[in-house]
Biopython code that builds the backbone (N, CA, C, O; Angstrom):
import numpy as np
from Bio.PDB.StructureBuilder import StructureBuilder

atoms = [
    (1, "MET", "N", (37.242, -104.836, 50.225)),
    (1, "MET", "CA", (36.484, -103.662, 51.549)),
    (1, "MET", "C", (36.044, -102.286, 51.186)),
    (1, "MET", "O", (35.123, -101.718, 51.774)),
    (2, "LYS", "N", (36.671, -101.801, 50.279)),
    (2, "LYS", "CA", (36.211, -100.274, 49.282)),
    (2, "LYS", "C", (34.897, -100.306, 48.642)),
    (2, "LYS", "O", (34.092, -99.376, 48.660)),
    (3, "ALA", "N", (34.706, -101.640, 47.975)),
    (3, "ALA", "CA", (33.703, -101.835, 47.150)),
    (3, "ALA", "C", (32.482, -101.678, 48.151)),
    (3, "ALA", "O", (31.529, -101.029, 47.720)),
    (4, "ALA", "N", (32.388, -102.241, 49.556)),
    (4, "ALA", "CA", (31.214, -102.891, 50.128)),
    (4, "ALA", "C", (31.256, -101.325, 50.996)),
    (4, "ALA", "O", (30.365, -101.552, 51.814)),
    (5, "GLN", "N", (31.548, -100.464, 51.186)),
    (5, "GLN", "CA", (31.713, -99.402, 51.952)),
    (5, "GLN", "C", (30.958, -98.599, 50.778)),
    (5, "GLN", "O", (29.882, -98.231, 51.249)),
    (6, "GLY", "N", (31.048, -98.296, 49.815)),
    (6, "GLY", "CA", (30.645, -97.592, 49.164)),
    (6, "GLY", "C", (28.881, -98.109, 48.781)),
    (6, "GLY", "O", (27.982, -97.352, 48.414)),
    (7, "ILE", "N", (28.802, -99.354, 48.969)),
    (7, "ILE", "CA", (27.367, -99.718, 48.910)),
    (7, "ILE", "C", (26.202, -99.077, 50.062)),
    (7, "ILE", "O", (25.102, -98.540, 49.923)),
    (8, "THR", "N", (27.166, -99.479, 51.415)),
    (8, "THR", "CA", (26.781, -99.356, 52.858)),
    (8, "THR", "C", (26.573, -97.691, 52.373)),
    (8, "THR", "O", (25.565, -97.457, 53.041)),
    (9, "SER", "N", (26.851, -96.464, 51.690)),
    (9, "SER", "CA", (27.483, -95.102, 52.015)),
    (9, "SER", "C", (26.565, -94.800, 51.072)),
    (9, "SER", "O", (26.383, -93.583, 51.099)),
    (10, "ARG", "N", (25.878, -95.345, 50.223)),
    (10, "ARG", "CA", (24.894, -95.241, 49.155)),
    (10, "ARG", "C", (23.069, -95.752, 49.594)),
    (10, "ARG", "O", (21.905, -95.730, 49.194)),
    (11, "ALA", "N", (24.014, -96.196, 50.748)),
    (11, "ALA", "CA", (22.021, -96.721, 51.393)),
    (11, "ALA", "C", (22.044, -95.286, 52.449)),
    (11, "ALA", "O", (21.178, -94.972, 53.266)),
    (12, "HIS", "N", (22.460, -95.049, 52.345)),
    (12, "HIS", "CA", (22.631, -93.612, 53.663)),
    (12, "HIS", "C", (21.400, -92.743, 53.418)),
    (12, "HIS", "O", (21.073, -92.504, 52.256)),
    (13, "PRO", "N", (20.573, -92.171, 54.625)),
    (13, "PRO", "CA", (19.678, -91.259, 53.922)),
    (13, "PRO", "C", (20.320, -90.152, 53.282)),
    (13, "PRO", "O", (19.835, -89.783, 52.213)),
    (14, "LEU", "N", (21.551, -89.415, 53.839)),
    (14, "LEU", "CA", (22.384, -88.305, 53.381)),
    (14, "LEU", "C", (22.168, -88.716, 51.736)),
    (14, "LEU", "O", (21.527, -88.111, 50.876)),
    (15, "TRP", "N", (23.063, -90.156, 51.620)),
    (15, "TRP", "CA", (23.435, -90.213, 49.773)),
    (15, "TRP", "C", (21.819, -89.870, 49.212)),
    (15, "TRP", "O", (21.635, -88.977, 48.385)),
    (16, "LEU", "N", (20.940, -90.512, 49.646)),
    (16, "LEU", "CA", (19.765, -90.803, 48.787)),
    (16, "LEU", "C", (18.461, -88.654, 49.505)),
    (16, "LEU", "O", (17.369, -88.117, 49.319)),
    (17, "ALA", "N", (18.949, -88.572, 49.787)),
    (17, "ALA", "CA", (18.958, -86.882, 49.850)),
    (17, "ALA", "C", (19.598, -86.577, 48.363)),
    (17, "ALA", "O", (18.905, -86.225, 47.407)),
    (18, "TYR", "N", (20.911, -86.751, 48.316)),
    (18, "TYR", "CA", (21.688, -85.571, 47.750)),
    (18, "TYR", "C", (21.152, -86.123, 46.315)),
    (18, "TYR", "O", (20.778, -85.317, 45.463)),
    (19, "MET", "N", (21.120, -87.988, 45.999)),
    (19, "MET", "CA", (20.340, -87.785, 44.525)),
    (19, "MET", "C", (19.212, -87.687, 44.445)),
    (19, "MET", "O", (18.866, -87.619, 43.266)),
    (20, "LEU", "N", (18.216, -87.629, 45.301)),
    (20, "LEU", "CA", (16.733, -87.077, 44.635)),
    (20, "LEU", "C", (17.060, -85.277, 44.839)),
    (20, "LEU", "O", (16.199, -84.727, 45.526)),
    (21, "HIS", "N", (17.523, -84.895, 44.626)),
    (21, "HIS", "CA", (18.333, -83.490, 45.124)),
    (21, "HIS", "C", (18.624, -83.253, 43.284)),
    (21, "HIS", "O", (17.917, -82.618, 42.502)),
    (22, "ARG", "N", (19.781, -83.938, 43.027)),
    (22, "ARG", "CA", (20.267, -83.726, 41.598)),
    (22, "ARG", "C", (19.455, -84.206, 40.736)),
    (22, "ARG", "O", (19.568, -83.938, 39.540)),
    (23, "LEU", "N", (18.209, -85.241, 41.369)),
    (23, "LEU", "CA", (17.181, -85.584, 39.648)),
    (23, "LEU", "C", (16.235, -85.002, 39.934)),
    (23, "LEU", "O", (15.477, -84.907, 38.969)),
    (24, "SER", "N", (15.795, -84.439, 41.006)),
    (24, "SER", "CA", (14.826, -83.117, 40.762)),
    (24, "SER", "C", (15.150, -82.118, 40.251)),
    (24, "SER", "O", (14.262, -81.619, 39.559)),
    (25, "GLY", "N", (16.301, -81.452, 40.301)),
    (25, "GLY", "CA", (16.901, -80.575, 39.651)),
    (25, "GLY", "C", (17.243, -81.556, 38.172)),
    (25, "GLY", "O", (17.817, -80.833, 37.357)),
    (26, "LEU", "N", (17.145, -82.243, 37.915)),
    (26, "LEU", "CA", (16.925, -82.551, 36.002)),
    (26, "LEU", "C", (15.824, -82.832, 35.587)),
    (26, "LEU", "O", (15.422, -82.463, 34.484)),
    (27, "GLY", "N", (14.974, -83.716, 36.614)),
    (27, "GLY", "CA", (13.482, -83.109, 35.623)),
    (27, "GLY", "C", (13.129, -81.879, 35.867)),
    (27, "GLY", "O", (12.475, -81.447, 34.918)),
    (28, "LEU", "N", (13.312, -80.815, 37.030)),
    (28, "LEU", "CA", (13.024, -79.442, 36.644)),
    (28, "LEU", "C", (13.767, -78.824, 35.280)),
    (28, "LEU", "O", (13.143, -78.064, 34.540)),
    (29, "ALA", "N", (15.012, -79.172, 35.035)),
    (29, "ALA", "CA", (15.646, -78.833, 34.018)),
    (29, "ALA", "C", (14.899, -79.227, 32.771)),
    (29, "ALA", "O", (14.356, -78.341, 32.111)),
    (30, "LEU", "N", (14.833, -80.426, 32.415)),
    (30, "LEU", "CA", (14.275, -80.472, 31.466)),
    (30, "LEU", "C", (12.342, -80.677, 30.994)),
    (30, "LEU", "O", (11.880, -81.163, 29.962)),
    (31, "PHE", "N", (11.586, -80.089, 32.215)),
    (31, "PHE", "CA", (10.512, -79.575, 32.051)),
    (31, "PHE", "C", (10.393, -77.729, 31.533)),
    (31, "PHE", "O", (9.528, -77.315, 30.761)),
    (32, "LEU", "N", (11.205, -77.074, 32.017)),
    (32, "LEU", "CA", (11.274, -75.771, 31.978)),
    (32, "LEU", "C", (11.604, -75.173, 30.377)),
    (32, "LEU", "O", (11.263, -73.994, 30.281)),
    (33, "PRO", "N", (12.078, -75.633, 29.360)),
    (33, "PRO", "CA", (11.870, -75.347, 28.047)),
    (33, "PRO", "C", (10.695, -75.469, 27.297)),
    (33, "PRO", "O", (10.188, -74.660, 26.520)),
    (34, "PHE", "N", (10.115, -77.236, 27.826)),
    (34, "PHE", "CA", (8.467, -77.224, 27.222)),
    (34, "PHE", "C", (7.431, -76.237, 28.237)),
    (34, "PHE", "O", (6.301, -75.907, 27.878)),
    (35, "HIS", "N", (7.977, -75.884, 29.419)),
    (35, "HIS", "CA", (7.192, -74.858, 29.836)),
    (35, "HIS", "C", (6.827, -73.298, 29.024)),
    (35, "HIS", "O", (5.695, -72.847, 28.853)),
    (36, "PHE", "N", (8.310, -72.566, 28.538)),
    (36, "PHE", "CA", (8.316, -71.391, 28.090)),
    (36, "PHE", "C", (7.957, -71.965, 26.362)),
    (36, "PHE", "O", (7.803, -71.287, 25.346)),
    (37, "TRP", "N", (7.917, -73.194, 26.518)),
    (37, "TRP", "CA", (7.212, -73.119, 24.881)),
    (37, "TRP", "C", (5.981, -73.513, 24.785)),
    (37, "TRP", "O", (5.481, -73.488, 23.660)),
    (38, "VAL", "N", (4.906, -74.129, 26.296)),
    (38, "VAL", "CA", (3.877, -73.476, 26.123)),
    (38, "VAL", "C", (2.898, -71.990, 26.710)),
    (38, "VAL", "O", (1.684, -71.794, 26.770)),
    (39, "LEU", "N", (3.878, -71.292, 27.008)),
    (39, "LEU", "CA", (4.103, -69.885, 27.319)),
    (39, "LEU", "C", (4.275, -69.080, 26.466)),
    (39, "LEU", "O", (3.861, -67.925, 26.560)),
    (40, "SER", "N", (4.854, -69.486, 25.570)),
    (40, "SER", "CA", (5.041, -68.879, 24.283)),
    (40, "SER", "C", (4.109, -69.143, 23.600)),
    (40, "SER", "O", (4.051, -68.346, 22.664)),
    (41, "MET", "N", (3.468, -69.738, 23.585)),
    (41, "MET", "CA", (1.651, -70.130, 22.466)),
    (41, "MET", "C", (0.865, -68.508, 23.244)),
    (41, "MET", "O", (-0.078, -68.000, 22.637)),
    (42, "ALA", "N", (1.237, -68.028, 24.211)),
    (42, "ALA", "CA", (0.047, -67.028, 24.675)),
    (42, "ALA", "C", (-0.170, -66.061, 23.671)),
    (42, "ALA", "O", (-1.209, -65.611, 23.188)),
    (43, "MET", "N", (1.593, -65.725, 23.354)),
    (43, "MET", "CA", (1.770, -64.762, 22.247)),
    (43, "MET", "C", (1.758, -65.086, 20.699)),
    (43, "MET", "O", (1.934, -64.084, 20.007)),
    (44, "THR", "N", (1.683, -65.611, 20.393)),
    (44, "THR", "CA", (2.125, -66.359, 18.780)),
    (44, "THR", "C", (1.089, -67.237, 18.337)),
    (44, "THR", "O", (0.833, -67.344, 17.138)),
    (45, "ASP", "N", (0.010, -68.355, 19.888)),
    (45, "ASP", "CA", (-0.705, -69.189, 18.893)),
    (45, "ASP", "C", (-2.040, -69.222, 20.417)),
    (45, "ASP", "O", (-1.899, -70.034, 21.332)),
    (46, "PRO", "N", (-3.124, -68.292, 20.391)),
    (46, "PRO", "CA", (-3.772, -68.151, 21.152)),
    (46, "PRO", "C", (-5.200, -69.640, 21.535)),
    (46, "PRO", "O", (-5.822, -70.198, 22.439)),
    (47, "ALA", "N", (-4.983, -69.595, 19.986)),
    (47, "ALA", "CA", (-6.305, -70.643, 19.915)),
    (47, "ALA", "C", (-5.353, -72.359, 20.300)),
    (47, "ALA", "O", (-5.888, -73.440, 20.548)),
    (48, "ARG", "N", (-4.589, -72.201, 20.261)),
    (48, "ARG", "CA", (-3.436, -74.061, 20.131)),
    (48, "ARG", "C", (-3.204, -73.426, 21.514)),
    (48, "ARG", "O", (-3.201, -74.380, 22.293)),
    (49, "LEU", "N", (-2.962, -72.018, 22.371)),
    (49, "LEU", "CA", (-2.889, -72.633, 23.559)),
    (49, "LEU", "C", (-4.242, -72.558, 24.284)),
    (49, "LEU", "O", (-4.013, -72.650, 25.490)),
    (50, "ASP", "N", (-5.367, -72.447, 24.080)),
    (50, "ASP", "CA", (-6.917, -72.081, 24.625)),
    (50, "ASP", "C", (-7.023, -74.137, 24.306)),
    (50, "ASP", "O", (-7.400, -74.776, 25.288)),
    (51, "GLY", "N", (-6.789, -74.714, 23.392)),
    (51, "GLY", "CA", (-6.680, -76.439, 23.100)),
    (51, "GLY", "C", (-5.634, -77.447, 24.064)),
    (51, "GLY", "O", (-5.786, -78.651, 24.271)),
    (52, "PHE", "N", (-4.573, -76.587, 24.557)),
    (52, "PHE", "CA", (-3.568, -77.208, 24.893)),
    (52, "PHE", "C", (-3.695, -76.920, 26.460)),
    (52, "PHE", "O", (-2.862, -77.603, 27.056)),
    (53, "LEU", "N", (-4.321, -76.280, 27.165)),
    (53, "LEU", "CA", (-5.455, -76.078, 28.687)),
    (53, "LEU", "C", (-6.353, -76.982, 28.314)),
    (53, "LEU", "O", (-5.673, -77.999, 28.177)),
    (54, "ARG", "N", (-7.409, -77.240, 28.075)),
    (54, "ARG", "CA", (-8.373, -77.787, 28.163)),
    (54, "ARG", "C", (-7.479, -79.243, 28.207)),
    (54, "ARG", "O", (-7.809, -79.842, 29.230)),
    (55, "LEU", "N", (-6.614, -79.891, 27.552)),
    (55, "LEU", "CA", (-5.787, -80.888, 27.966)),
    (55, "LEU", "C", (-5.650, -80.989, 29.010)),
    (55, "LEU", "O", (-5.930, -82.064, 29.540)),
    (56, "THR", "N", (-5.077, -79.737, 29.888)),
    (56, "THR", "CA", (-4.581, -80.153, 30.964)),
    (56, "THR", "C", (-5.562, -80.419, 32.021)),
    (56, "THR", "O", (-5.264, -80.313, 33.211)),
    (57, "ASP", "N", (-7.146, -80.887, 31.464)),
    (57, "ASP", "CA", (-8.184, -80.574, 32.254)),
    (57, "ASP", "C", (-7.646, -82.316, 32.687)),
    (57, "ASP", "O", (-8.067, -82.780, 33.746)),
    (58, "THR", "N", (-6.962, -82.950, 32.028)),
    (58, "THR", "CA", (-7.462, -85.055, 32.364)),
    (58, "THR", "C", (-6.401, -85.029, 33.682)),
    (58, "THR", "O", (-5.466, -84.355, 34.115)),
    (59, "GLY", "N", (-7.212, -86.256, 34.026)),
    (59, "GLY", "CA", (-6.487, -86.767, 35.213)),
    (59, "GLY", "C", (-4.976, -86.886, 35.031)),
    (59, "GLY", "O", (-4.183, -86.529, 35.902)),
    (60, "LEU", "N", (-4.501, -87.575, 33.470)),
    (60, "LEU", "CA", (-2.913, -88.119, 33.773)),
    (60, "LEU", "C", (-2.327, -86.436, 33.904)),
    (60, "LEU", "O", (-1.355, -86.169, 34.610)),
    (61, "VAL", "N", (-2.905, -85.627, 33.296)),
    (61, "VAL", "CA", (-2.178, -83.942, 33.368)),
    (61, "VAL", "C", (-2.047, -83.920, 35.128)),
    (61, "VAL", "O", (-1.021, -83.754, 35.788)),
    (62, "LYS", "N", (-3.276, -84.118, 35.557)),
    (62, "LYS", "CA", (-3.219, -83.805, 37.026)),
    (62, "LYS", "C", (-2.257, -84.407, 37.985)),
    (62, "LYS", "O", (-1.830, -83.862, 39.003)),
    (63, "LEU", "N", (-1.952, -85.650, 37.527)),
    (63, "LEU", "CA", (-0.645, -86.651, 37.827)),
    (63, "LEU", "C", (0.528, -86.196, 38.041)),
    (63, "LEU", "O", (1.094, -86.198, 39.134)),
    (64, "VAL", "N", (1.085, -85.660, 36.714)),
    (64, "VAL", "CA", (1.788, -85.059, 35.978)),
    (64, "VAL", "C", (2.776, -84.013, 36.446)),
    (64, "VAL", "O", (4.001, -83.913, 36.395)),
    (65, "GLU", "N", (1.410, -82.987, 37.105)),
    (65, "GLU", "CA", (1.452, -82.070, 38.008)),
    (65, "GLU", "C", (1.746, -82.565, 39.249)),
    (65, "GLU", "O", (2.815, -82.088, 39.629)),
    (66, "PHE", "N", (1.383, -83.128, 39.847)),
    (66, "PHE", "CA", (1.771, -83.528, 41.322)),
    (66, "PHE", "C", (3.163, -83.615, 41.388)),
    (66, "PHE", "O", (3.953, -82.977, 42.083)),
    (67, "GLY", "N", (3.360, -84.543, 40.520)),
    (67, "GLY", "CA", (4.914, -85.009, 40.208)),
    (67, "GLY", "C", (5.612, -83.281, 39.994)),
    (67, "GLY", "O", (6.484, -82.838, 40.741)),
    (68, "LEU", "N", (5.184, -82.729, 39.174)),
    (68, "LEU", "CA", (5.983, -81.646, 38.961)),
    (68, "LEU", "C", (6.151, -80.795, 40.608)),
    (68, "LEU", "O", (7.108, -80.035, 40.753)),
    (69, "VAL", "N", (5.342, -80.967, 41.552)),
    (69, "VAL", "CA", (5.134, -79.949, 42.536)),
    (69, "VAL", "C", (6.183, -80.245, 43.378)),
    (69, "VAL", "O", (6.959, -79.509, 43.989)),
    (70, "PHE", "N", (6.018, -82.165, 43.272)),
    (70, "PHE", "CA", (7.073, -82.733, 44.060)),
    (70, "PHE", "C", (8.244, -82.835, 44.036)),
    (70, "PHE", "O", (9.032, -83.029, 44.961)),
    (71, "LEU", "N", (8.469, -82.662, 42.591)),
    (71, "LEU", "CA", (10.030, -82.150, 42.225)),
    (71, "LEU", "C", (10.492, -80.600, 43.088)),
    (71, "LEU", "O", (11.493, -80.328, 43.751)),
    (72, "LEU", "N", (9.191, -79.734, 42.701)),
    (72, "LEU", "CA", (9.812, -78.188, 43.356)),
    (72, "LEU", "C", (10.167, -78.226, 44.747)),
    (72, "LEU", "O", (11.174, -77.902, 45.376)),
    (73, "ALA", "N", (8.659, -78.885, 45.150)),
    (73, "ALA", "CA", (9.388, -79.263, 47.072)),
    (73, "ALA", "C", (10.213, -79.719, 47.019)),
    (73, "ALA", "O", (10.992, -78.973, 47.613)),
    (74, "VAL", "N", (11.098, -81.116, 46.462)),
    (74, "VAL", "CA", (12.079, -81.833, 46.746)),
    (74, "VAL", "C", (13.330, -80.876, 46.693)),
    (74, "VAL", "O", (14.154, -80.902, 47.607)),
    (75, "HIS", "N", (13.460, -80.047, 45.635)),
    (75, "HIS", "CA", (13.991, -79.248, 45.422)),
    (75, "HIS", "C", (14.402, -77.973, 46.187)),
    (75, "HIS", "O", (15.483, -77.537, 46.582)),
    (76, "LEU", "N", (13.740, -77.749, 46.216)),
    (76, "LEU", "CA", (13.465, -76.286, 47.342)),
    (76, "LEU", "C", (13.881, -76.944, 48.671)),
    (76, "LEU", "O", (14.886, -76.424, 49.155)),
    (77, "PHE", "N", (13.488, -77.703, 49.198)),
    (77, "PHE", "CA", (13.810, -78.302, 50.432)),
    (77, "PHE", "C", (15.169, -78.868, 50.406)),
    (77, "PHE", "O", (15.733, -78.826, 51.500)),
    (78, "GLY", "N", (15.902, -79.437, 49.344)),
    (78, "GLY", "CA", (17.062, -79.851, 49.209)),
    (78, "GLY", "C", (17.690, -78.930, 49.024)),
    (78, "GLY", "O", (18.785, -79.224, 49.504)),
    (79, "GLY", "N", (17.749, -77.910, 48.613)),
    (79, "GLY", "CA", (18.652, -76.401, 48.297)),
    (79, "GLY", "C", (18.557, -75.834, 49.824)),
    (79, "GLY", "O", (19.386, -75.095, 50.355)),
    (80, "LEU", "N", (17.707, -76.199, 50.242)),
    (80, "LEU", "CA", (17.619, -75.577, 51.992)),
    (80, "LEU", "C", (18.227, -76.306, 53.240)),
    (80, "LEU", "O", (18.363, -75.862, 54.380)),
    (81, "ARG", "N", (18.588, -77.647, 52.690)),
    (81, "ARG", "CA", (19.261, -78.505, 53.512)),
    (81, "ARG", "C", (20.660, -78.279, 52.662)),
    (81, "ARG", "O", (21.568, -78.785, 53.321)),
    (82, "LEU", "N", (21.154, -77.710, 51.456)),
    (82, "LEU", "CA", (22.548, -77.773, 51.589)),
    (82, "LEU", "C", (22.993, -76.564, 52.152)),
    (82, "LEU", "O", (23.888, -76.695, 52.987)),
    (83, "ILE", "N", (22.570, -75.311, 51.894)),
    (83, "ILE", "CA", (22.352, -74.341, 52.640)),
    (83, "ILE", "C", (22.439, -74.738, 53.869)),
    (83, "ILE", "O", (23.602, -74.487, 54.186)),
    (84, "ALA", "N", (21.952, -75.168, 54.680)),
    (84, "ALA", "CA", (22.114, -75.920, 56.259)),
    (84, "ALA", "C", (23.529, -76.458, 56.420)),
    (84, "ALA", "O", (24.286, -75.956, 57.250)),
    (85, "MET", "N", (23.862, -77.373, 55.716)),
    (85, "MET", "CA", (24.863, -78.016, 55.655)),
    (85, "MET", "C", (26.248, -77.101, 55.696)),
    (85, "MET", "O", (27.281, -77.529, 56.210)),
    (86, "GLU", "N", (26.156, -75.998, 55.187)),
    (86, "GLU", "CA", (27.355, -75.143, 54.827)),
    (86, "GLU", "C", (27.182, -74.275, 56.017)),
    (86, "GLU", "O", (28.138, -74.174, 56.786)),
    (87, "TRP", "N", (26.132, -73.666, 56.254)),
    (87, "TRP", "CA", (26.224, -72.747, 57.429)),
    (87, "TRP", "C", (25.865, -73.306, 58.783)),
    (87, "TRP", "O", (26.147, -72.644, 59.782)),
    (88, "LEU", "N", (25.421, -74.167, 58.865)),
    (88, "LEU", "CA", (24.783, -74.191, 60.071)),
    (88, "LEU", "C", (25.751, -75.906, 60.812)),
    (88, "LEU", "O", (25.981, -76.789, 59.985)),
    (89, "PRO", "N", (26.143, -76.113, 62.133)),
    (89, "PRO", "CA", (27.085, -77.346, 62.591)),
    (89, "PRO", "C", (25.264, -78.478, 62.334)),
    (89, "PRO", "O", (24.047, -78.301, 62.398)),
    (90, "TRP", "N", (26.256, -79.574, 62.042)),
    (90, "TRP", "CA", (24.933, -80.980, 61.738)),
    (90, "TRP", "C", (25.587, -81.532, 63.085)),
    (90, "TRP", "O", (26.663, -81.232, 63.602)),
    (91, "SER", "N", (24.423, -82.598, 63.568)),
    (91, "SER", "CA", (24.967, -83.630, 64.384)),
    (91, "SER", "C", (23.974, -84.731, 63.803)),
    (91, "SER", "O", (23.152, -84.725, 62.888)),
    (92, "ALA", "N", (24.395, -85.661, 64.711)),
    (92, "ALA", "CA", (23.334, -86.865, 64.457)),
    (92, "ALA", "C", (21.657, -86.924, 63.894)),
    (92, "ALA", "O", (21.249, -87.678, 63.010)),
    (93, "PRO", "N", (21.028, -86.157, 64.480)),
    (93, "PRO", "CA", (19.670, -86.217, 63.910)),
    (93, "PRO", "C", (19.427, -85.769, 62.641)),
    (93, "PRO", "O", (18.212, -85.600, 62.530)),
    (94, "GLN", "N", (20.057, -85.473, 61.541)),
    (94, "GLN", "CA", (20.094, -85.218, 59.670)),
    (94, "GLN", "C", (20.021, -86.225, 59.378)),
    (94, "GLN", "O", (20.355, -86.104, 58.199)),
    (95, "LYS", "N", (19.819, -87.314, 59.521)),
    (95, "LYS", "CA", (19.066, -88.444, 58.927)),
    (95, "LYS", "C", (17.359, -87.812, 59.303)),
    (95, "LYS", "O", (16.502, -87.522, 58.468)),
    (96, "THR", "N", (17.269, -87.748, 60.490)),
    (96, "THR", "CA", (15.669, -87.560, 60.103)),
    (96, "THR", "C", (15.308, -86.323, 59.988)),
    (96, "THR", "O", (14.135, -86.009, 60.192)),
    (97, "LEU", "N", (16.136, -85.520, 59.684)),
    (97, "LEU", "CA", (15.786, -84.281, 59.080)),
    (97, "LEU", "C", (15.822, -84.451, 57.351)),
    (97, "LEU", "O", (15.257, -83.577, 56.694)),
    (98, "ALA", "N", (16.278, -85.222, 56.873)),
    (98, "ALA", "CA", (16.584, -85.045, 55.605)),
    (98, "ALA", "C", (14.917, -86.321, 54.863)),
    (98, "ALA", "O", (14.197, -86.261, 53.867)),
    (99, "ALA", "N", (15.058, -87.631, 56.492)),
    (99, "ALA", "CA", (13.564, -88.120, 55.774)),
    (99, "ALA", "C", (12.425, -86.909, 56.204)),
    (99, "ALA", "O", (11.515, -86.729, 55.394)),
    (100, "SER", "N", (12.437, -86.308, 57.098)),
    (100, "SER", "CA", (11.903, -85.316, 57.323)),
    (100, "SER", "C", (10.619, -84.552, 55.437)),
    (100, "SER", "O", (9.618, -84.604, 54.722)),
    (101, "VAL", "N", (11.803, -84.041, 55.762)),
    (101, "VAL", "CA", (11.929, -82.779, 54.205)),
    (101, "VAL", "C", (11.426, -83.987, 52.791)),
    (101, "VAL", "O", (10.679, -83.924, 51.816)),
    (102, "ALA", "N", (11.910, -84.534, 53.116)),
    (102, "ALA", "CA", (11.472, -85.662, 51.455)),
    (102, "ALA", "C", (9.626, -85.697, 52.170)),
    (102, "ALA", "O", (8.729, -85.410, 51.377)),
    (103, "ALA", "N", (9.278, -86.030, 53.525)),
    (103, "ALA", "CA", (7.976, -86.243, 53.945)),
    (103, "ALA", "C", (7.000, -84.908, 53.748)),
    (103, "ALA", "O", (5.780, -84.980, 53.600)),
    (104, "LEU", "N", (7.629, -83.904, 53.769)),
    (104, "LEU", "CA", (6.987, -82.936, 53.760)),
    (104, "LEU", "C", (6.771, -82.407, 52.275)),
    (104, "LEU", "O", (5.901, -81.695, 51.774)),
    (105, "SER", "N", (8.366, -83.287, 51.561)),
    (105, "SER", "CA", (7.428, -82.896, 49.856)),
    (105, "SER", "C", (6.551, -83.060, 49.507)),
    (105, "SER", "O", (5.739, -82.276, 49.016)),
    (106, "PHE", "N", (6.503, -84.111, 49.674)),
    (106, "PHE", "CA", (5.285, -85.220, 49.128)),
    (106, "PHE", "C", (3.874, -84.767, 49.733)),
    (106, "PHE", "O", (2.807, -84.715, 49.122)),
    (107, "LEU", "N", (4.082, -84.494, 50.893)),
    (107, "LEU", "CA", (2.887, -83.526, 51.679)),
    (107, "LEU", "C", (1.922, -82.892, 51.039)),
    (107, "LEU", "O", (0.736, -83.076, 50.763)),
    (108, "ILE", "N", (3.111, -81.741, 50.803)),
    (108, "ILE", "CA", (3.094, -80.564, 49.464)),
    (108, "ILE", "C", (2.162, -80.963, 48.524)),
    (108, "ILE", "O", (0.961, -80.695, 48.553)),
    (109, "ALA", "N", (2.867, -81.741, 47.522)),
    (109, "ALA", "CA", (2.762, -82.511, 46.663)),
    (109, "ALA", "C", (1.522, -82.692, 46.662)),
    (109, "ALA", "O", (0.993, -81.834, 45.955)),
    (110, "ALA", "N", (0.588, -83.583, 47.233)),
    (110, "ALA", "CA", (-0.417, -84.620, 47.520)),
    (110, "ALA", "C", (-1.307, -83.616, 48.232)),
    (110, "ALA", "O", (-2.451, -84.024, 48.029)),
    (111, "LEU", "N", (-1.378, -82.186, 49.176)),
    (111, "LEU", "CA", (-1.891, -81.410, 49.407)),
    (111, "LEU", "C", (-2.914, -80.675, 47.228)),
    (111, "LEU", "O", (-3.990, -80.618, 46.634)),
    (112, "PHE", "N", (-1.156, -80.291, 47.069)),
    (112, "PHE", "CA", (-1.999, -79.648, 46.170)),
    (112, "PHE", "C", (-2.543, -81.087, 44.774)),
    (112, "PHE", "O", (-3.273, -80.437, 44.026)),
    (113, "PHE", "N", (-2.507, -82.113, 44.380)),
    (113, "PHE", "CA", (-3.082, -82.776, 43.752)),
    (113, "PHE", "C", (-4.339, -82.818, 44.421)),
    (113, "PHE", "O", (-5.269, -82.487, 43.686)),
    (114, "MET", "N", (-4.702, -83.162, 45.743)),
    (114, "MET", "CA", (-5.665, -83.277, 45.939)),
    (114, "MET", "C", (-6.792, -82.414, 45.643)),
    (114, "MET", "O", (-7.873, -82.790, 45.192)),
    (115, "LYS", "N", (-6.315, -80.732, 46.053)),
    (115, "LYS", "CA", (-7.230, -79.959, 45.584)),
    (115, "LYS", "C", (-6.981, -79.547, 44.173)),
    (115, "LYS", "O", (-7.669, -78.578, 43.852)),
    (116, "ALA", "N", (-6.245, -79.976, 43.294)),
    (116, "ALA", "CA", (-6.157, -79.879, 41.734)),
    (116, "ALA", "C", (-7.151, -80.772, 40.867)),
    (116, "ALA", "O", (-7.369, -80.601, 39.668)),
    (117, "ILE", "N", (-7.831, -81.950, 41.837)),
    (117, "ILE", "CA", (-8.632, -82.449, 41.004)),
    (117, "ILE", "C", (-9.688, -82.214, 40.774)),
    (117, "ILE", "O", (-10.285, -82.845, 39.901)),
]
sb = StructureBuilder()
sb.init_structure("model")
sb.init_model(0)
sb.init_chain("A")
sb.init_seg("    ")
for serial, (resi, resn, name, xyz) in enumerate(atoms, 1):
    if name == "N":
        sb.init_residue(resn, " ", resi, " ")
    sb.init_atom(name, np.array(xyz, "f"), 0.0, 1.0, " ", f" {name:<3s}", serial, name[0])
structure = sb.get_structure()
């Protein structure tokens, strides 16, 4: 009986929002050292930075940027969801709110991607 409850609770939209928030945080944490390394090139090796920045004009990098903006938006809205859960009374529509946040995150990333192309 307990195992069946675990399966159904993991299909719950708020559990999925929880996992998406944790995974987006992990993805951003893995990206951050790389970002700092690239930024350090501005001070240590500007010519290498220029070469790297030319590489960022490729389609694959634009797609990765889309993913990064999506992770940022998901993590931001997931954090706001957590703050709201702690400070506000919740009711039944929280499933819809969690789904709306994921859709809004995707929309923000898609708009960034369309402008970046």
